[in-house]
Short mmCIF file of the C-alpha atoms (twelve columns), coordinates in Angstrom:
data_MODEL
# 
_entry.id   MODEL 
# 
loop_
_atom_site.group_PDB 
_atom_site.id 
_atom_site.type_symbol 
_atom_site.label_atom_id 
_atom_site.label_alt_id 
_atom_site.label_comp_id 
_atom_site.label_asym_id 
_atom_site.label_seq_id 
_atom_site.Cartn_x 
_atom_site.Cartn_y 
_atom_site.Cartn_z 
_atom_site.pdbx_PDB_model_num 
ATOM 1   C CA . MET A 1   0.000   0.000  0.000   1 
ATOM 2   C CA . GLY A 2   1.200   3.500  -0.727  1 
ATOM 3   C CA . ALA A 3   1.917   6.057  1.958   1 
ATOM 4   C CA . LYS A 4   -1.135  7.797  3.393   1 
ATOM 5   C CA . ARG A 5   -1.587  11.230 1.865   1 
ATOM 6   C CA . LYS A 6   -0.731  13.948 4.362   1 
ATOM 7   C CA . ALA A 7   -3.481  16.513 4.963   1 
ATOM 8   C CA . ARG A 8   -2.683  20.065 3.871   1 
ATOM 9   C CA . VAL A 9   -2.290  22.570 6.669   1 
ATOM 10  C CA . ASN A 10  -2.272  26.376 6.673   1 
ATOM 11  C CA . LEU A 11  0.341   28.739 8.117   1 
ATOM 12  C CA . ILE A 12  -0.691  28.001 11.719  1 
ATOM 13  C CA . GLY A 13  -0.733  24.237 11.206  1 
ATOM 14  C CA . LEU A 14  -4.499  23.686 10.992  1 
ATOM 15  C CA . GLU A 15  -6.326  21.586 8.429   1 
ATOM 16  C CA . LYS A 16  -9.414  22.893 6.691   1 
ATOM 17  C CA . ALA A 17  -11.495 20.355 8.635   1 
ATOM 18  C CA . ASP A 18  -10.407 22.073 11.855  1 
ATOM 19  C CA . TYR A 19  -12.662 25.001 10.871  1 
ATOM 20  C CA . ASN A 20  -15.798 22.909 10.371  1 
ATOM 21  C CA . GLY A 21  -18.814 22.987 12.656  1 
ATOM 22  C CA . LYS A 22  -21.663 20.552 13.195  1 
ATOM 23  C CA . THR A 23  -23.601 18.894 10.368  1 
ATOM 24  C CA . SER A 24  -26.243 21.256 8.999   1 
ATOM 25  C CA . THR A 25  -29.912 20.569 9.745   1 
ATOM 26  C CA . LEU A 26  -31.091 23.113 7.158   1 
ATOM 27  C CA . CYS A 27  -32.879 22.063 3.967   1 
ATOM 28  C CA . LYS A 28  -30.708 20.464 1.293   1 
ATOM 29  C CA . GLY A 29  -29.769 23.163 -1.199  1 
ATOM 30  C CA . CYS A 30  -30.299 26.055 1.233   1 
ATOM 31  C CA . GLY A 31  -28.072 29.005 0.332   1 
ATOM 32  C CA . HIS A 32  -27.117 29.421 3.990   1 
ATOM 33  C CA . ASN A 33  -25.087 26.200 3.850   1 
ATOM 34  C CA . SER A 34  -23.035 27.540 0.953   1 
ATOM 35  C CA . ILE A 35  -22.226 30.698 2.945   1 
ATOM 36  C CA . SER A 36  -21.088 28.597 5.916   1 
ATOM 37  C CA . SER A 37  -18.797 26.655 3.578   1 
ATOM 38  C CA . GLN A 38  -17.215 29.877 2.301   1 
ATOM 39  C CA . ILE A 39  -16.606 31.107 5.865   1 
ATOM 40  C CA . VAL A 40  -14.770 27.835 6.572   1 
ATOM 41  C CA . SER A 41  -12.671 28.251 3.418   1 
ATOM 42  C CA . VAL A 42  -11.795 31.875 4.171   1 
ATOM 43  C CA . ALA A 43  -10.836 31.203 7.800   1 
ATOM 44  C CA . TYR A 44  -8.561  28.374 6.622   1 
ATOM 45  C CA . GLU A 45  -6.982  30.422 3.822   1 
ATOM 46  C CA . LEU A 46  -6.320  33.402 6.110   1 
ATOM 47  C CA . SER A 47  -4.917  31.150 8.865   1 
ATOM 48  C CA . ILE A 48  -7.285  32.590 11.459  1 
ATOM 49  C CA . GLN A 49  -6.991  31.240 15.001  1 
ATOM 50  C CA . PRO A 50  -10.484 29.854 15.820  1 
ATOM 51  C CA . HIS A 51  -10.291 31.047 19.453  1 
ATOM 52  C CA . GLU A 52  -9.863  34.627 18.205  1 
ATOM 53  C CA . ILE A 53  -13.321 34.527 16.559  1 
ATOM 54  C CA . ILE A 54  -16.669 35.139 18.233  1 
ATOM 55  C CA . LYS A 55  -19.773 34.037 16.299  1 
ATOM 56  C CA . LEU A 56  -23.068 35.808 17.033  1 
ATOM 57  C CA . SER A 57  -26.623 35.369 15.803  1 
ATOM 58  C CA . GLY A 58  -30.270 36.055 16.584  1 
ATOM 59  C CA . ILE A 59  -33.237 33.828 15.698  1 
ATOM 60  C CA . GLY A 60  -34.212 32.211 12.390  1 
ATOM 61  C CA . CYS A 61  -32.846 29.715 9.864   1 
ATOM 62  C CA . SER A 62  -29.918 32.046 9.240   1 
ATOM 63  C CA . SER A 63  -29.137 32.295 12.922  1 
ATOM 64  C CA . LYS A 64  -28.673 28.523 13.148  1 
ATOM 65  C CA . SER A 65  -25.785 28.828 10.672  1 
ATOM 66  C CA . PRO A 66  -22.972 29.626 13.152  1 
ATOM 67  C CA . ALA A 67  -23.305 26.075 14.495  1 
ATOM 68  C CA . TYR A 68  -22.153 24.825 11.076  1 
ATOM 69  C CA . PHE A 69  -18.774 26.616 10.897  1 
ATOM 70  C CA . LEU A 70  -15.785 27.324 13.173  1 
ATOM 71  C CA . GLY A 71  -16.697 24.797 15.837  1 
ATOM 72  C CA . ARG A 72  -13.675 25.799 17.943  1 
ATOM 73  C CA . SER A 73  -14.695 29.455 18.183  1 
ATOM 74  C CA . HIS A 74  -16.692 31.326 20.816  1 
ATOM 75  C CA . GLY A 75  -20.408 31.629 20.076  1 
ATOM 76  C CA . PHE A 76  -23.582 33.309 21.338  1 
ATOM 77  C CA . ASN A 77  -27.091 32.797 19.971  1 
ATOM 78  C CA . SER A 78  -29.129 35.779 21.191  1 
ATOM 79  C CA . LEU A 79  -32.798 36.753 21.254  1 
ATOM 80  C CA . HIS A 80  -34.648 37.653 18.042  1 
ATOM 81  C CA . GLY A 81  -33.221 40.893 16.640  1 
ATOM 82  C CA . ARG A 82  -30.942 41.477 19.624  1 
ATOM 83  C CA . MET A 83  -27.633 40.212 18.240  1 
ATOM 84  C CA . PRO A 84  -26.211 43.769 17.747  1 
ATOM 85  C CA . SER A 85  -26.468 44.506 21.483  1 
ATOM 86  C CA . ILE A 86  -24.660 41.289 22.401  1 
ATOM 87  C CA . ALA A 87  -21.990 42.018 19.785  1 
ATOM 88  C CA . THR A 88  -21.484 45.564 21.050  1 
ATOM 89  C CA . GLY A 89  -21.048 44.388 24.643  1 
ATOM 90  C CA . ALA A 90  -18.727 41.518 23.747  1 
ATOM 91  C CA . LEU A 91  -16.482 43.686 21.592  1 
ATOM 92  C CA . MET A 92  -16.330 46.506 24.116  1 
ATOM 93  C CA . ALA A 93  -15.157 43.950 26.682  1 
ATOM 94  C CA . ASN A 94  -12.642 42.388 24.287  1 
ATOM 95  C CA . HIS A 95  -11.931 44.426 21.168  1 
ATOM 96  C CA . SER A 96  -9.141  42.032 20.135  1 
ATOM 97  C CA . LEU A 97  -11.687 39.431 19.017  1 
ATOM 98  C CA . ASN A 98  -12.806 39.134 15.387  1 
ATOM 99  C CA . ALA A 99  -16.594 38.983 15.273  1 
ATOM 100 C CA . ILE A 100 -18.796 37.337 12.651  1 
ATOM 101 C CA . GLY A 101 -22.493 38.030 13.113  1 
ATOM 102 C CA . VAL A 102 -25.015 36.045 11.069  1 
ATOM 103 C CA . SER A 103 -28.552 37.363 10.786  1 
ATOM 104 C CA . GLY A 104 -31.479 37.126 8.400   1 
ATOM 105 C CA . ASP A 105 -33.832 39.506 6.650   1 
ATOM 106 C CA . GLY A 106 -36.404 38.998 9.417   1 
ATOM 107 C CA . ASP A 107 -33.922 39.178 12.283  1 
ATOM 108 C CA . THR A 108 -32.349 42.357 10.834  1 
ATOM 109 C CA . ALA A 109 -34.927 44.181 8.718   1 
ATOM 110 C CA . SER A 110 -37.979 43.615 10.942  1 
ATOM 111 C CA . ILE A 111 -37.670 43.113 14.704  1 
ATOM 112 C CA . GLY A 112 -33.964 43.982 14.738  1 
ATOM 113 C CA . MET A 113 -33.945 47.077 12.515  1 
ATOM 114 C CA . GLY A 114 -33.455 49.536 15.393  1 
ATOM 115 C CA . GLN A 115 -30.515 47.595 16.784  1 
ATOM 116 C CA . PHE A 116 -29.041 47.097 13.305  1 
ATOM 117 C CA . LYS A 117 -29.099 50.848 12.618  1 
ATOM 118 C CA . HIS A 118 -27.395 51.697 15.905  1 
ATOM 119 C CA . LEU A 119 -24.692 49.076 15.327  1 
ATOM 120 C CA . MET A 120 -23.910 50.844 12.033  1 
ATOM 121 C CA . ARG A 121 -23.998 54.239 13.741  1 
ATOM 122 C CA . ARG A 122 -21.539 53.096 16.411  1 
ATOM 123 C CA . ASN A 123 -19.318 51.349 13.842  1 
ATOM 124 C CA . VAL A 124 -18.661 48.249 15.939  1 
ATOM 125 C CA . ARG A 125 -15.758 46.316 14.385  1 
ATOM 126 C CA . MET A 126 -17.399 43.159 13.066  1 
ATOM 127 C CA . VAL A 127 -18.553 41.368 9.928   1 
ATOM 128 C CA . TYR A 128 -22.357 41.432 9.798   1 
ATOM 129 C CA . ILE A 129 -23.778 38.877 7.334   1 
ATOM 130 C CA . VAL A 130 -27.445 39.024 6.362   1 
ATOM 131 C CA . GLU A 131 -28.595 35.745 4.797   1 
ATOM 132 C CA . ASN A 132 -31.434 37.304 2.826   1 
ATOM 133 C CA . ASN A 133 -34.181 35.094 1.346   1 
ATOM 134 C CA . GLY A 134 -37.262 37.316 1.559   1 
ATOM 135 C CA . VAL A 135 -39.296 34.945 3.763   1 
ATOM 136 C CA . TYR A 136 -39.568 33.677 7.321   1 
ATOM 137 C CA . GLY A 137 -38.390 30.167 6.485   1 
ATOM 138 C CA . LEU A 138 -38.359 28.945 10.091  1 
ATOM 139 C CA . THR A 139 -42.064 29.778 10.556  1 
ATOM 140 C CA . LYS A 140 -43.330 28.386 7.238   1 
ATOM 141 C CA . GLY A 141 -42.752 31.074 4.642   1 
ATOM 142 C CA . GLN A 142 -44.459 34.343 5.534   1 
ATOM 143 C CA . PHE A 143 -43.177 37.445 3.705   1 
ATOM 144 C CA . SER A 144 -40.264 39.258 5.337   1 
ATOM 145 C CA . ALA A 145 -39.536 42.989 5.137   1 
ATOM 146 C CA . THR A 146 -37.238 42.445 2.119   1 
ATOM 147 C CA . ALA A 147 -39.843 40.561 0.050   1 
ATOM 148 C CA . ASP A 148 -40.611 41.903 -3.428  1 
ATOM 149 C CA . GLU A 149 -43.662 44.128 -3.713  1 
ATOM 150 C CA . GLY A 150 -46.453 42.292 -5.527  1 
ATOM 151 C CA . GLN A 151 -44.878 38.871 -4.993  1 
ATOM 152 C CA . GLU A 152 -47.301 35.932 -4.850  1 
ATOM 153 C CA . LEU A 153 -46.687 32.891 -2.668  1 
ATOM 154 C CA . LYS A 154 -48.966 29.863 -2.371  1 
ATOM 155 C CA . TYR A 155 -49.429 30.037 1.384   1 
ATOM 156 C CA . ALA A 156 -48.633 33.691 2.113   1 
ATOM 157 C CA . GLY A 157 -50.794 35.317 -0.568  1 
ATOM 158 C CA . SER A 158 -49.690 38.608 -2.128  1 
ATOM 159 C CA . ASN A 159 -47.189 41.070 -0.656  1 
ATOM 160 C CA . GLU A 160 -48.503 44.627 -0.962  1 
ATOM 161 C CA . LEU A 161 -45.619 46.403 0.808   1 
ATOM 162 C CA . PRO A 162 -42.381 47.793 -0.699  1 
ATOM 163 C CA . PRO A 163 -39.143 46.007 0.273   1 
ATOM 164 C CA . ILE A 164 -36.516 47.343 2.652   1 
ATOM 165 C CA . ASP A 165 -33.074 47.501 1.030   1 
ATOM 166 C CA . ILE A 166 -30.560 46.416 3.685   1 
ATOM 167 C CA . CYS A 167 -27.570 47.905 1.841   1 
ATOM 168 C CA . MET A 168 -29.299 51.260 1.544   1 
ATOM 169 C CA . GLU A 169 -30.194 51.238 5.241   1 
ATOM 170 C CA . ALA A 170 -26.595 50.405 6.175   1 
ATOM 171 C CA . ILE A 171 -25.133 53.241 4.079   1 
ATOM 172 C CA . MET A 172 -27.607 55.772 5.485   1 
ATOM 173 C CA . ALA A 173 -26.720 54.681 9.039   1 
ATOM 174 C CA . GLY A 174 -23.011 55.344 8.468   1 
ATOM 175 C CA . CYS A 175 -21.626 51.888 7.667   1 
ATOM 176 C CA . GLY A 176 -18.246 52.074 5.926   1 
ATOM 177 C CA . PHE A 177 -18.266 48.670 4.191   1 
ATOM 178 C CA . VAL A 178 -21.451 47.635 2.381   1 
ATOM 179 C CA . ALA A 179 -21.567 44.795 -0.132  1 
ATOM 180 C CA . ARG A 180 -24.107 42.497 -1.745  1 
ATOM 181 C CA . SER A 181 -23.562 39.029 -3.138  1 
ATOM 182 C CA . PHE A 182 -25.326 35.798 -4.086  1 
ATOM 183 C CA . SER A 183 -24.804 32.538 -2.208  1 
ATOM 184 C CA . GLY A 184 -24.445 30.784 -5.559  1 
ATOM 185 C CA . ASP A 185 -21.406 32.946 -6.437  1 
ATOM 186 C CA . ALA A 186 -18.810 31.243 -4.211  1 
ATOM 187 C CA . LYS A 187 -15.778 33.164 -5.486  1 
ATOM 188 C CA . GLN A 188 -17.316 36.578 -4.918  1 
ATOM 189 C CA . VAL A 189 -18.619 35.636 -1.461  1 
ATOM 190 C CA . ARG A 190 -15.145 34.426 -0.470  1 
ATOM 191 C CA . GLU A 191 -13.329 37.562 -1.649  1 
ATOM 192 C CA . LEU A 192 -15.855 39.883 -0.017  1 
ATOM 193 C CA . LEU A 193 -15.532 37.951 3.255   1 
ATOM 194 C CA . LYS A 194 -11.751 38.342 3.196   1 
ATOM 195 C CA . ALA A 195 -12.023 42.079 2.634   1 
ATOM 196 C CA . ALA A 196 -14.752 42.424 5.285   1 
ATOM 197 C CA . LEU A 197 -12.606 40.670 7.903   1 
ATOM 198 C CA . SER A 198 -9.841  43.229 7.325   1 
ATOM 199 C CA . HIS A 199 -12.146 46.268 7.689   1 
ATOM 200 C CA . ARG A 200 -11.651 48.405 10.821  1 
ATOM 201 C CA . GLY A 201 -15.389 48.951 11.462  1 
ATOM 202 C CA . THR A 202 -18.727 47.324 10.700  1 
ATOM 203 C CA . ALA A 203 -18.757 45.418 7.399   1 
ATOM 204 C CA . VAL A 204 -22.217 44.472 6.095   1 
ATOM 205 C CA . LEU A 205 -22.610 41.645 3.587   1 
ATOM 206 C CA . ASP A 206 -26.173 41.328 2.298   1 
ATOM 207 C CA . ILE A 207 -26.068 37.881 0.687   1 
ATOM 208 C CA . ILE A 208 -29.107 36.769 -1.300  1 
ATOM 209 C CA . SER A 209 -29.560 33.196 -0.079  1 
ATOM 210 C CA . PRO A 210 -32.525 31.358 -1.647  1 
ATOM 211 C CA . CYS A 211 -34.996 29.468 0.535   1 
ATOM 212 C CA . VAL A 212 -35.546 26.237 -1.386  1 
ATOM 213 C CA . ALA A 213 -38.657 25.393 0.657   1 
ATOM 214 C CA . PHE A 214 -40.713 28.588 0.352   1 
ATOM 215 C CA . ASN A 215 -39.199 31.180 -1.983  1 
ATOM 216 C CA . ASN A 216 -37.303 29.612 -4.875  1 
ATOM 217 C CA . HIS A 217 -39.690 30.629 -7.669  1 
ATOM 218 C CA . ASP A 218 -38.035 32.208 -10.705 1 
ATOM 219 C CA . THR A 219 -40.236 35.312 -10.319 1 
ATOM 220 C CA . SER A 220 -38.660 36.037 -6.906  1 
ATOM 221 C CA . THR A 221 -35.516 38.186 -6.835  1 
ATOM 222 C CA . LYS A 222 -34.344 35.946 -3.934  1 
ATOM 223 C CA . SER A 223 -34.383 32.708 -5.974  1 
ATOM 224 C CA . TYR A 224 -31.550 30.702 -7.553  1 
ATOM 225 C CA . GLY A 225 -33.063 31.093 -11.018 1 
ATOM 226 C CA . TYR A 226 -33.410 34.871 -10.778 1 
ATOM 227 C CA . GLY A 227 -29.948 35.215 -9.284  1 
ATOM 228 C CA . ARG A 228 -28.235 33.215 -12.027 1 
ATOM 229 C CA . GLU A 229 -30.172 34.996 -14.768 1 
ATOM 230 C CA . HIS A 230 -29.985 38.576 -13.485 1 
ATOM 231 C CA . GLU A 231 -26.838 38.934 -11.374 1 
ATOM 232 C CA . GLU A 232 -24.929 42.014 -12.493 1 
ATOM 233 C CA . GLN A 233 -21.488 42.404 -10.909 1 
ATOM 234 C CA . LEU A 234 -20.442 45.994 -10.367 1 
ATOM 235 C CA . HIS A 235 -16.798 44.860 -10.589 1 
ATOM 236 C CA . ASP A 236 -14.652 41.766 -10.238 1 
ATOM 237 C CA . ILE A 237 -13.697 41.353 -6.575  1 
ATOM 238 C CA . GLY A 238 -10.243 40.338 -5.378  1 
ATOM 239 C CA . TRP A 239 -8.513  40.725 -2.012  1 
ATOM 240 C CA . VAL A 240 -4.782  40.938 -1.310  1 
ATOM 241 C CA . PRO A 241 -3.402  40.810 2.274   1 
ATOM 242 C CA . PRO A 242 -1.663  43.981 3.531   1 
ATOM 243 C CA . ALA A 243 1.955   44.268 2.334   1 
ATOM 244 C CA . GLU A 244 4.348   46.886 1.018   1 
ATOM 245 C CA . GLU A 245 2.528   48.972 -1.560  1 
ATOM 246 C CA . ILE A 246 3.188   48.209 -5.236  1 
ATOM 247 C CA . MET A 247 3.342   51.367 -7.331  1 
ATOM 248 C CA . ILE A 248 2.933   51.558 -11.105 1 
ATOM 249 C CA . ASP A 249 3.313   54.330 -13.649 1 
ATOM 250 C CA . ASP A 250 0.195   55.952 -15.008 1 
ATOM 251 C CA . TYR A 251 -1.265  54.386 -18.122 1 
ATOM 252 C CA . ALA A 252 -3.993  55.351 -20.549 1 
ATOM 253 C CA . PRO A 253 -7.631  54.186 -20.570 1 
ATOM 254 C CA . GLY A 254 -7.919  50.949 -22.539 1 
ATOM 255 C CA . GLU A 255 -4.214  50.140 -22.115 1 
ATOM 256 C CA . MET A 256 -3.081  46.893 -20.462 1 
ATOM 257 C CA . LYS A 257 -0.256  46.779 -17.905 1 
ATOM 258 C CA . VAL A 258 1.358   43.665 -16.359 1 
ATOM 259 C CA . VAL A 259 2.242   44.011 -12.657 1 
ATOM 260 C CA . GLU A 260 4.369   41.576 -10.637 1 
ATOM 261 C CA . LEU A 261 2.842   40.802 -7.212  1 
ATOM 262 C CA . HIS A 262 4.520   39.991 -3.902  1 
ATOM 263 C CA . ASP A 263 4.276   36.233 -4.405  1 
ATOM 264 C CA . GLY A 264 5.936   36.386 -7.842  1 
ATOM 265 C CA . SER A 265 2.706   35.982 -9.782  1 
ATOM 266 C CA . HIS A 266 1.603   38.550 -12.341 1 
ATOM 267 C CA . LEU A 267 -1.523  40.652 -12.636 1 
ATOM 268 C CA . GLN A 268 -2.833  42.049 -15.913 1 
ATOM 269 C CA . LEU A 269 -4.517  45.418 -15.503 1 
ATOM 270 C CA . ARG A 270 -6.689  47.094 -18.086 1 
ATOM 271 C CA . LYS A 271 -7.970  50.569 -17.304 1 
ATOM 272 C CA . LEU A 272 -11.634 51.101 -18.146 1 
ATOM 273 C CA . ASP A 273 -13.014 54.412 -19.333 1 
ATOM 274 C CA . GLU A 274 -15.675 54.407 -16.611 1 
ATOM 275 C CA . ASP A 275 -15.379 52.519 -13.321 1 
ATOM 276 C CA . TYR A 276 -17.889 52.180 -10.526 1 
ATOM 277 C CA . ASP A 277 -16.542 54.128 -7.520  1 
ATOM 278 C CA . PRO A 278 -17.494 52.444 -4.207  1 
ATOM 279 C CA . LYS A 279 -16.234 55.498 -2.263  1 
ATOM 280 C CA . ASP A 280 -18.960 57.725 -3.742  1 
ATOM 281 C CA . LYS A 281 -21.727 57.609 -1.118  1 
ATOM 282 C CA . MET A 282 -24.381 59.420 -3.142  1 
ATOM 283 C CA . GLY A 283 -23.427 57.412 -6.215  1 
ATOM 284 C CA . ALA A 284 -23.872 54.180 -4.253  1 
ATOM 285 C CA . LEU A 285 -27.319 55.209 -3.002  1 
ATOM 286 C CA . ASN A 286 -28.340 56.296 -6.490  1 
ATOM 287 C CA . ARG A 287 -27.163 52.960 -7.928  1 
ATOM 288 C CA . LEU A 288 -29.167 51.037 -5.314  1 
ATOM 289 C CA . MET A 289 -32.291 53.117 -5.998  1 
ATOM 290 C CA . TRP A 290 -31.907 52.526 -9.736  1 
ATOM 291 C CA . ALA A 291 -31.418 48.789 -9.187  1 
ATOM 292 C CA . GLN A 292 -34.478 48.552 -6.962  1 
ATOM 293 C CA . GLU A 293 -36.633 50.371 -9.517  1 
ATOM 294 C CA . LYS A 294 -35.434 48.154 -12.382 1 
ATOM 295 C CA . GLN A 295 -35.344 44.976 -10.224 1 
ATOM 296 C CA . GLU A 296 -31.679 44.598 -11.058 1 
ATOM 297 C CA . PHE A 297 -29.554 42.250 -8.977  1 
ATOM 298 C CA . ILE A 298 -26.296 44.137 -8.491  1 
ATOM 299 C CA . THR A 299 -23.466 42.497 -6.559  1 
ATOM 300 C CA . GLY A 300 -20.033 43.557 -5.340  1 
ATOM 301 C CA . LEU A 301 -18.622 46.182 -2.986  1 
ATOM 302 C CA . ILE A 302 -21.267 48.894 -3.104  1 
ATOM 303 C CA . TYR A 303 -19.830 51.416 -0.642  1 
ATOM 304 C CA . TYR A 304 -16.514 51.757 1.193   1 
ATOM 305 C CA . ASP A 305 -15.130 54.267 3.694   1 
ATOM 306 C CA . GLY A 306 -12.077 53.036 5.614   1 
ATOM 307 C CA . GLU A 307 -11.325 56.282 7.471   1 
ATOM 308 C CA . ARG A 308 -14.017 56.371 10.157  1 
ATOM 309 C CA . GLU A 309 -13.067 55.391 13.730  1 
ATOM 310 C CA . ASN A 310 -14.682 52.259 15.102  1 
ATOM 311 C CA . LEU A 311 -16.409 52.171 18.482  1 
ATOM 312 C CA . ALA A 312 -13.363 50.912 20.397  1 
ATOM 313 C CA . GLU A 313 -11.191 53.691 18.930  1 
ATOM 314 C CA . ALA A 314 -13.794 56.400 19.515  1 
ATOM 315 C CA . SER A 315 -14.222 55.194 23.115  1 
ATOM 316 C CA . HIS A 316 -10.438 55.404 23.697  1 
ATOM 317 C CA . LEU A 317 -10.230 51.836 24.950  1 
ATOM 318 C CA . PRO A 318 -6.757  50.726 26.059  1 
ATOM 319 C CA . GLN A 319 -4.752  48.398 23.835  1 
ATOM 320 C CA . GLN A 320 -5.210  45.592 26.359  1 
ATOM 321 C CA . PRO A 321 -8.854  44.407 26.245  1 
ATOM 322 C CA . LEU A 322 -10.972 45.274 29.291  1 
ATOM 323 C CA . ALA A 323 -11.669 41.568 29.804  1 
ATOM 324 C CA . HIS A 324 -7.937  40.969 30.346  1 
ATOM 325 C CA . LEU A 325 -7.285  43.830 32.789  1 
ATOM 326 C CA . PRO A 326 -6.735  42.972 36.460  1 
ATOM 327 C CA . GLU A 327 -9.366  43.969 39.024  1 
ATOM 328 C CA . ASP A 328 -7.286  46.818 40.489  1 
ATOM 329 C CA . LYS A 329 -7.275  48.461 37.021  1 
ATOM 330 C CA . LEU A 330 -11.036 48.152 36.560  1 
ATOM 331 C CA . ARG A 331 -12.403 48.874 40.047  1 
ATOM 332 C CA . PRO A 332 -11.814 52.242 41.790  1 
ATOM 333 C CA . SER A 333 -10.220 52.006 45.221  1 
ATOM 334 C CA . ALA A 334 -12.227 52.669 48.379  1 
ATOM 335 C CA . ASP A 335 -10.350 55.967 48.866  1 
ATOM 336 C CA . SER A 336 -11.241 57.082 45.322  1 
ATOM 337 C CA . LEU A 337 -14.917 56.307 45.873  1 
ATOM 338 C CA . ASP A 338 -14.902 58.158 49.228  1 
ATOM 339 C CA . GLU A 339 -13.361 61.176 47.496  1 
ATOM 340 C CA . ILE A 340 -16.037 61.136 44.794  1 
ATOM 341 C CA . MET A 341 -18.837 60.813 47.355  1 
ATOM 342 C CA . ALA A 342 -17.387 63.643 49.421  1 
ATOM 343 C CA . SER A 343 -17.306 65.914 46.361  1 
ATOM 344 C CA . LEU A 344 -21.064 65.416 45.897  1 
ATOM 345 C CA . MET A 345 -22.007 66.587 49.397  1 
# 
């Protein structure tokens, strides 16, 4: 017999299987399972230490997902719509953790909308994934707040209300990293996840993730058929880890330039006459409004602002996480408290 093939390990000596979670209990073909698989792949590729990740979720099919990836990481499954509060508290106590929050269109855009908006406003440093399928899959397929206006479902009837656009809400609330993707586009999901994990504040990924049980009709903008037929990428997404900057000379629109990268590979660049600019806030909102009106399915990095302070920075937290500080650093002495009380008399 030949020698047993040695499993591949990443830079910290872990196999890809070390990033797995439990076996999924979601429906076969559910888009949420594909997203979990991409999180596993990204964590392995980036050589992330599992114990440096905290997974957070609310209630719903989507919020079961964290059980299916990064089984060695910390985790907290909160009340319906209340995941942002738990995330804020956890990351104020230990801002050295990397947080991945998984929510759904019901958990975020309905009962959790207020908390979602304030998480964006505070710019808590975390990746916030919305597994968006337009229905309440866990409670048998009622319309969610992101469902298409005029959509007909066998058991839910007709939806008469306009949809909430999660990306638009995130931009308006001050989020500095807003992207949309499709669970069936594995490459794009992976690259956006890598970029989101490197962002210094809140990074929102609104991922259209079809519900195969209740909302996979081709007329629904949240279905596999519609996604494959209508997906329009704003740009091709790639992510390169931080390294010494590579500079190139200016070149003309339409011209191709070959650039050598840090690993010795080569990149071919071709300058387009018109490029989508994800740093243009008003342009991003206008593009989302146009897409909603035309029922376009645009994907990619929609808006980016990497300059804003996150909550830990704005709160002037010390470099050492509060959770790791000794008691004498966290609790005022008896003399200090007596002095404060005396000053109030």
